[in-house]
Phi, psi and omega in degrees: 000137178272117183270152175294148176287144178275002183278149180248356175215183186276349180076216183285144175283168182299318181297316179297323179295319182295322182294323180293315181295319180292324177296329180277333183285346177300331173250090188302317181298320178293324180292322177295321178296325178295321179293321179293316179299317179295320178298317178296321179294323177294318185289317182271005181053060180233055175251131183227161173226140181233119178263135182094197186245043181273085181293333182297321179294314182297317181296313185296324182281322180295320174304333180263011172090015180278152179246132186270132171257104185289141176304151186298330182284348175259349182278088178204167180258020184301314181297322181292316180296322182273358179054054181278000184263147185273345180214163179289333180295317178294329175291317181295322175299321177295320182291324178292323178296318178292325181291314176300321179295322179298321183291330182254021187298326185279355189247141180285148179286150176266349179219132182227124174255118184244157174265172182296330184266358181287136178293145179264082186254012179260118179268119179242128177279109184286346182274351182244168181286112181232127181265003180288120177259127181232142184276030175224136171290157184302323181249144177300138181288117178289333181284347183271356171264159179292320176292318184290322175296321178299315179292326182291324182293324182292329180262008189292336184296339179289340183246019181290128172233120186301129181066008176234311181231093179218120182250140174243120180212146177299150180298133185225152182221143178265128177288342180285349178252119180295330177294325179295321180297319173298321177295323176294320181295320178293320178296318179300318186290316179294323175301324177296320181294310181293327177297318180298311180297321180294318181299313180297316182296321180294319181294319177295316179299329183260014177059038178263152181291128181231308181252102186231166185290334178272358180295145182247345180278132183282153176295346178298331177300317174294320175300321175302314178294323180292321181293320177293325179290321177298318181291323175301315183295320177300322178294312180296331181265010181055030179266001179272359181296311180258005178228097183298138178269137183297134177279133180252129183285162178298321182296323180294322179291317182295324180291316178297318179294326175295317178294322180296320178296321179292319181294311184292326179277004178063025177277346176208166179230171180278151175293160177298157180273096182280331183272004177053038176250008184300314181301324179292319182294318183292319175299315183290324179295320180296318179296317180300314181296326179294317182286321177295331182297334179297327180258345178228080185299338182288351178305329186284343185225009182275353176076197187238356186265354178058047180275136177237148180250133183246118188242133173294140187293324190254010180253157182225177174062029174078014183277137175076012182276139179232159176225142179204158180236354179252138186297318181300318182292322180295313182293326177296318177298317181293321181291326180276343182284138175265338177272171180269144182232162170240128177261125184230137179291127183281137176276104186277345184234066178278169172286128183252152167243110182056051176065019183238138178283145176214165169223171186246128171265122183234130181262143169215161192230134174250120182252349180202139181267334174204116355293140181297123184232120188237130172248136177240136183281134183287336181261149174210185175213155183258142178245124187255156166279160180270349183240161177288147187288135181199144173264001179277347183226130180261028182288148186294332178299338181267324193249346181253123183260003177307139176298324180297334179273310184293335179294345181278347188240152177270143180301143183290152175291152181079013180290145183294142186297333182281345179288145186283151179292318181275009176060034176219144170238148168268173189295324182297320178296319177293319179297324177294322174296318176297323175294325181292322179269009174080022179243041187294336181266359185293329181289312185285334187258333183236308190289306183295312178300321182298320177290323175303308184298321182292314176300317180295318182295318180294318182292326178292318184290340182252006183300325185295339180274358181259141175277154182288122182200125179262344182261027173235150174210160181203142183260141177231153176238125181245150176249126178244146173243136178265147170265189185294337180266011182065021176280130179278135180246123180287118178264310178201166179232134184242133170273153183049059181298155183289119178250019180281155183275082178280329181223177174296329177288311175296329178295337179267316189278316191293310178302323180296323175300309182296319176296325179286332173303312179299326178296328182281307190278339180252300183290309183293331179294330178268331181222103181299347178269358180287157182287143177249017181061224182271005176279138179237128177281110185266346182201132169225120185293132179294137179281134180238104181265137181293141178246119182259137180210169174280167181294327181295340185272354182287137178222163179245124179236146181194180183232135175284143181285134177296156181297324181281006174290328187274152182295134181231020181294168178275087186242139181259135185248128173233147189218135176279124185238355179241140175214113185293343183272354180247147177277182187295313183294318175294327177292323177291326177291327182290335184297341178260352180229038185274156179272121178268132183254116179259138181211156180293161182292162177060028176239129185290146181245125179259121177280144179289340182238132179301329182288340185268084185246332186277110181228161172225135184242150180207140183273146183282151177236181175295166188299314182293317180296323181294322179296318178297312179302316180296318180297315182299314184292317182293318177294324180293311179297323179299313178294321181294320177293324179296324181289318186289322187242064177294333178238135186296332177232115175223148185233356184217153181293328184290329179294321180289328179294334181292343179289121187293336185268358185269139175290142186292328185251023185275323186247137177232134174057048177274119183214052183231140172265006178287136173292097184298323180298314176293326181298312181291324180292331173287321186276340179241123180239105186251116183224149172257097182286079190292320187295320180260002182051050177225133176243122186239159174233122183251137182241151172236162176295150176294149180288145172286137184218162178298159180305130177088002181257007179278157182251132175245123181241128172273125188265006186299319180279350185294327179306308181300317183296312181296324182298319180297317181290323179292324175296324175297317181291331177300314179294324180293325186253011186296331182288337186264348182256141182267342182223107183291335178292320180294325180291321178295319175300316181296315182297319179295325177297320179296317179302313179298316177300318181294325179294324181291327181293311182293324177295325178295322178293319178301313183297321177289326180290323177293317174302319180294318177297319182297321183292317184274000000 
């Protein structure tokens, strides 16, 4: 493929080229060596171009035998004509550099280092083998803009990987999205409620005056905040679906916010607690804040003043940033703005060093988009503010740590002597400080791992926007702020971070970063055992290749649930079994689809209907024991019913006595033509609900029958009969039971339940006889 030239102009004229060649030919041996070097570079594909003044890249590649093809706008004799060199040696080196560039002029570079403002005029076919390495990814990074980072964080939960991809970032909202503005307003109001409760608890804990005789603010303001926090929890826990949340009017919110502003500014205090409920409110507030922290991790460091930072979407280097704490001021600013903004919750309680705010500049490198490969630089540096930290003043010299901002201000008087004059620390200095204050493990245990997880998480959430390319790489710079627990919070990510030597710290760190980039993208790419300098590969995405197979190769695999997976607690089950509004057929159907109400033992159950009073309860057992009990009970009733109803239609006791297997004294006054066996089987539904670990007994109303056809059963001998059958069942299953005592207790429970069933039938039959 013929690639477009990266030159923007024609470079040297023919006369200028002749002058350069002639100047180099004066030293014939040197000119021959230059031609040989250029020939090797063409053959080995070691031609590079550097846009801008990144001398570290140029130096690292030349040391590896690469030849520079200078951009057309740099191919001139201006420096030579103006005699800008301090010595003839440097002038000769410049002439040789121009000569080498002229020798490889007709060849495209194999490595291109571009600046942020350089036009991307090189077209590369990603579907073909292309050896051109460029320090820019194919697509503009969405996560390096303030709006893009905000959107990436919102969808980040889809890419969460525990201990691998977890990001901590302040809550942010895009003003370009009307839904986000509404979300910000709701967030601001809830934050005001949590901030008020935090402020009250903090003041009380530090014995500061909160509830005084001269206070004018009612306790209802605190109750209002508690209720809103409670509703927020219900919403987050999805408990508001069946429990509607009370709508709060705009007037109520405005009134609350006015009181909140006065309390936080200490312009007013609460009235004394006359109802002696303060201890209850404080305890409940502490509980609510603890629960809310699960859904709002920033609660631990967002403070009590409800400060938000408003950032222009397209500006960098701290330009156009505003801070405000009142909702009216923020909304007024947004309504007047013509540009797009990002509203971000300000971290009001960051970790400070000698009462001064700082943040961490951390570099990372992406060398492949799929599989996603991320390298993180082990060195970093800290950027300090020039003034002491305070929330009473929102000036940029206090709250913005950008070097472009702080360079405009003089360090405040009374500044701690350990703080740097140029407002920067390298990592070694910071580790020394941590060791001094007894936090020597904070970097390796909390800070560095936290930054790694945040970077991986953001890149995974934005991977879909990147085109597949292995021959592209890009360096990014992120800013992190630490909270009191040394947890890093991602503030922003910059593409093409400034690598200029602005201070002694950056003069040390930035060239090392660039030099180590070459080690990763050049040396390590050819030899996996080569050194990568201070870069550490923190993530390499596993390759997932699609597997195609026939339908016959498909299989279903799974795992059975262990027995102890199911609930085995001592739970009492009660069930409503009568309903005057349903008929017999529906009622029988309901016996198999009834709603079971589970409750702890020794708790009274109140029926909604006075007619629903007859219940039967039974305690749950283990899965095996429940099966045994159900079998014993069903076999016993089956045999008992067979004895009672040897003939489907019987009308006299004598006919029943003729049955050789029936006990002579079991039935008294049987005078029914009703099929008792079917009646009881319809009236009694005994099931072992193994899936739910509930065993229930369902009843239906007795069938209506003509006068004199009811059955009355005396249950006094049944105890002995059931006991005999249960003992037989016990012998049958004794090998399967590990504890004979538990079986005896279970059997006795079944016997008692059966007696209650038959007693219930007797009672209903007698009532039926009396009525008719």
